[in-house]
C-alpha positions as CSV (number, residue, x, y, z in Angstrom):
1,M,12.8,-28.1,-10.1
2,L,13.4,-24.6,-8.1
3,A,15.2,-23.0,-11.2
4,F,11.7,-22.6,-12.8
5,A,9.8,-21.4,-9.9
6,M,7.9,-18.5,-10.2
7,P,7.7,-15.9,-7.6
8,L,4.3,-15.4,-5.9
9,Q,4.2,-11.6,-6.4
10,T,5.1,-10.5,-9.6
11,G,4.2,-6.8,-9.0
12,G,1.6,-5.1,-7.1
13,G,3.2,-2.4,-5.3
14,F,0.5,-1.5,-2.4
15,L,3.2,-0.3,-0.1
16,Y,4.6,1.9,-2.6
17,W,0.9,3.3,-3.2
18,A,0.1,3.8,0.4
19,I,3.2,5.6,0.8
20,I,2.2,7.6,-2.0
21,F,-1.3,8.1,-0.7
22,F,0.3,9.0,2.9
23,L,2.5,11.9,1.4
24,L,-0.3,13.2,-0.4
25,A,-2.2,13.5,2.6
26,I,0.4,15.3,4.7
27,V,0.6,17.7,1.9
28,A,-3.3,18.1,2.0
29,A,-3.4,18.6,5.6
30,A,-0.5,21.2,5.3
31,V,-2.5,23.4,2.9
32,G,-5.7,22.9,4.7
33,A,-7.5,20.4,2.3
34,R,-9.1,18.4,5.1
35,G,-11.5,16.4,3.0
36,V,-8.6,15.3,0.8
37,A,-6.3,14.7,3.6
38,G,-8.6,12.4,5.1
39,I,-9.6,10.5,1.9
40,S,-5.8,10.0,1.2
41,M,-5.3,8.6,4.5
42,E,-8.3,6.1,4.1
43,I,-7.0,4.8,0.8
44,A,-3.4,4.5,2.2
45,R,-4.5,2.6,5.3
46,I,-6.4,0.1,3.0
47,F,-3.4,-0.3,0.8
48,V,-1.4,-0.9,4.0
49,L,-3.8,-3.6,5.0
50,I,-3.8,-5.4,1.6
51,F,0.1,-5.2,1.9
52,I,0.1,-6.8,5.4
53,I,-2.4,-9.5,4.3
54,L,-0.7,-10.4,1.0
55,A,2.6,-10.6,2.8
56,V,1.3,-13.0,5.7
57,V,-0.3,-15.2,2.8
58,A,3.0,-15.2,1.0
59,L,4.9,-16.0,4.1
60,L,2.7,-19.2,4.9
61,L,2.7,-20.5,1.4
């Protein structure tokens, strides 16, 4: 029965995109684009929160 079990997460990549937006924010802050850096950090923060919520749900199920 376990041989046919589907994994709960088949993709997503929220943590990957959070790291991408974090690096974008670091580069934008280094060149002085404060608006882009702030928006990128907010997007990265949201992706990290979604990742944590989904990880907790996956562990509980």
